[in-house]
C-alpha positions as a LaTeX table, in Angstrom:
\begin{tabular}{lrrr}
\hline
Residue & $x$ (\AA) & $y$ (\AA) & $z$ (\AA) \\
\hline
Met1 & $-0.24$ & $-0.21$ & 0.08 \\
Ser2 & 1.51 & 3.34 & $-0.88$ \\
Val3 & 2.47 & 6.01 & 1.62 \\
Trp4 & $-0.57$ & 8.91 & 0.76 \\
Ile5 & $-3.28$ & 5.61 & 0.28 \\
Arg6 & $-2.12$ & 4.71 & 4.02 \\
Arg7 & $-1.72$ & 8.70 & 5.00 \\
Ser8 & $-4.72$ & 9.52 & 3.50 \\
Leu9 & $-7.07$ & 6.31 & 5.10 \\
His10 & $-5.05$ & 7.73 & 8.31 \\
Ala11 & $-7.18$ & 10.83 & 7.82 \\
Val12 & $-10.36$ & 9.63 & 7.21 \\
Asn13 & $-10.23$ & 8.31 & 9.86 \\
Ala14 & $-9.69$ & 11.00 & 11.85 \\
Val15 & $-12.32$ & 12.89 & 10.91 \\
Val16 & $-14.66$ & 10.10 & 10.98 \\
Ala17 & $-13.47$ & 9.25 & 15.18 \\
Leu18 & $-13.92$ & 13.49 & 15.94 \\
Ala19 & $-17.34$ & 13.34 & 13.95 \\
Ala20 & $-18.18$ & 10.99 & 16.76 \\
Leu21 & $-17.37$ & 11.98 & 18.99 \\
Ala22 & $-18.67$ & 15.22 & 19.05 \\
Leu23 & $-22.35$ & 13.69 & 18.03 \\
Leu24 & $-21.17$ & 11.26 & 21.61 \\
Val25 & $-20.74$ & 15.45 & 23.35 \\
Ser26 & $-23.47$ & 16.46 & 21.66 \\
Val27 & $-25.63$ & 13.90 & 23.13 \\
Leu28 & $-24.64$ & 13.89 & 26.34 \\
Thr29 & $-25.30$ & 17.30 & 27.22 \\
Thr30 & $-28.22$ & 18.42 & 25.76 \\
Arg31 & $-30.92$ & 18.45 & 27.24 \\
Gly32 & $-34.39$ & 18.06 & 26.17 \\
Ala33 & $-35.94$ & 21.81 & 25.56 \\
Pro34 & $-38.82$ & 22.57 & 27.37 \\
Ala35 & $-42.34$ & 22.05 & 25.86 \\
Ala36 & $-43.51$ & 26.07 & 27.07 \\
Ala37 & $-39.97$ & 26.63 & 25.00 \\
Thr38 & $-40.97$ & 24.80 & 22.17 \\
Gly39 & $-45.59$ & 25.89 & 21.95 \\
Ala40 & $-46.16$ & 22.33 & 21.92 \\
Thr41 & $-48.99$ & 20.14 & 24.39 \\
Gln42 & $-48.63$ & 18.61 & 26.63 \\
Ala43 & $-48.52$ & 14.51 & 25.82 \\
Ala44 & $-51.68$ & 11.92 & 26.00 \\
Pro45 & $-50.75$ & 9.58 & 28.66 \\
Gly46 & $-50.45$ & 6.95 & 26.77 \\
Ala47 & $-48.79$ & 8.17 & 24.22 \\
Pro48 & $-45.88$ & 7.42 & 23.22 \\
Ala49 & $-43.12$ & 10.12 & 24.27 \\
Ser50 & $-40.81$ & 12.09 & 21.88 \\
Val51 & $-37.53$ & 10.69 & 20.52 \\
Asn52 & $-34.34$ & 12.14 & 20.56 \\
Gly53 & $-32.82$ & 11.24 & 17.59 \\
Thr54 & $-29.42$ & 12.61 & 18.32 \\
Ala55 & $-28.93$ & 9.93 & 21.45 \\
Leu56 & $-30.18$ & 7.41 & 18.54 \\
Leu57 & $-27.95$ & 7.81 & 16.60 \\
Gly58 & $-25.29$ & 8.14 & 18.55 \\
Ala59 & $-26.26$ & 4.01 & 20.00 \\
Ala60 & $-26.10$ & 3.19 & 16.72 \\
Ile61 & $-22.33$ & 4.34 & 15.81 \\
Ala62 & $-21.80$ & 2.96 & 19.73 \\
Val63 & $-23.55$ & $-0.18$ & 18.56 \\
Ala64 & $-21.34$ & $-0.60$ & 15.09 \\
Gly65 & $-18.15$ & 0.95 & 16.55 \\
Ser66 & $-17.83$ & $-1.79$ & 18.54 \\
Ala67 & $-18.74$ & $-4.25$ & 16.86 \\
Ile68 & $-16.57$ & $-3.75$ & 13.97 \\
Gly69 & $-13.89$ & $-2.74$ & 16.50 \\
Ala70 & $-14.68$ & $-6.50$ & 17.91 \\
Gly71 & $-14.02$ & $-8.01$ & 14.36 \\
Ile72 & $-10.53$ & $-6.84$ & 13.25 \\
Ala73 & $-10.12$ & $-7.87$ & 17.55 \\
Val74 & $-10.69$ & $-11.38$ & 16.83 \\
Ala75 & $-9.05$ & $-11.94$ & 13.36 \\
Tyr76 & $-5.99$ & $-10.76$ & 14.23 \\
Thr77 & $-6.75$ & $-13.27$ & 18.05 \\
Gly78 & $-8.16$ & $-15.55$ & 16.58 \\
Ala79 & $-5.07$ & $-16.21$ & 13.29 \\
Ala80 & $-2.36$ & $-15.81$ & 16.85 \\
Ala81 & $-4.35$ & $-17.97$ & 18.84 \\
Leu82 & $-4.43$ & $-21.00$ & 15.65 \\
Ala83 & $-0.65$ & $-20.37$ & 14.98 \\
Ala84 & 0.16 & $-20.81$ & 19.22 \\
Met85 & $-1.70$ & $-23.73$ & 19.26 \\
Ser86 & $-0.79$ & $-25.19$ & 16.95 \\
Glu87 & 2.79 & $-25.46$ & 18.08 \\
Arg88 & 1.87 & $-25.88$ & 21.10 \\
Pro89 & $-1.98$ & $-27.55$ & 22.41 \\
Glu90 & $-1.09$ & $-26.78$ & 25.44 \\
Leu91 & $-2.32$ & $-23.31$ & 24.90 \\
Phe92 & $-5.60$ & $-23.97$ & 24.23 \\
Gly93 & $-7.53$ & $-22.57$ & 26.82 \\
Arg94 & $-4.87$ & $-19.09$ & 27.41 \\
Ala95 & $-6.01$ & $-18.65$ & 24.00 \\
Ile96 & $-9.46$ & $-19.00$ & 24.01 \\
Val97 & $-9.64$ & $-16.46$ & 26.75 \\
Ile98 & $-7.53$ & $-14.46$ & 24.66 \\
Val99 & $-10.67$ & $-13.91$ & 22.08 \\
Gly100 & $-12.90$ & $-13.52$ & 24.63 \\
Leu101 & $-11.10$ & $-10.61$ & 25.96 \\
Ala102 & $-11.95$ & $-9.58$ & 22.42 \\
Glu103 & $-14.88$ & $-10.24$ & 22.03 \\
Gly104 & $-16.02$ & $-7.76$ & 25.02 \\
Ile105 & $-15.71$ & $-5.94$ & 23.08 \\
Ala106 & $-18.88$ & $-5.42$ & 21.15 \\
Ile107 & $-20.89$ & $-6.21$ & 24.93 \\
Tyr108 & $-19.74$ & $-2.82$ & 26.43 \\
Gly109 & $-20.44$ & $-0.96$ & 23.07 \\
Leu110 & $-23.98$ & $-2.33$ & 23.61 \\
Val111 & $-23.85$ & $-0.93$ & 27.01 \\
Val112 & $-22.97$ & 2.19 & 26.23 \\
Gly113 & $-25.80$ & 2.16 & 23.09 \\
Val114 & $-27.95$ & 0.47 & 25.95 \\
Ile115 & $-27.35$ & 3.10 & 28.07 \\
Leu116 & $-27.79$ & 6.33 & 25.30 \\
Ile117 & $-30.80$ & 4.83 & 24.37 \\
Gly118 & $-31.69$ & 5.27 & 28.51 \\
Arg119 & $-31.02$ & 8.98 & 27.72 \\
Ala120 & $-32.89$ & 9.39 & 24.87 \\
\hline
\end{tabular}
């Protein structure tokens, strides 16, 4: 891969990371506008509450990003675990633990997504 392509991919990664961080900060710092300020009337008791779209978008980014990261981590650790187990089969237990830790990244993203949806 040429140096130019690698640098452009790093730049795109940085821009996406900053955009996700800005979205996360805006979701966590904004509060719902009062009903009197928006001119909205009070909803009926059985009506669903309005949903904050930015919180849902932040939850989707958190879950998708963690799932992609977990997939990449499992790919590398799984390949290394198979290589280690082919030479020393007694490393099976340790290799499974390391691969399981890589899969835990997706669970952390899911927890963040649930917290963000709870704030919506």
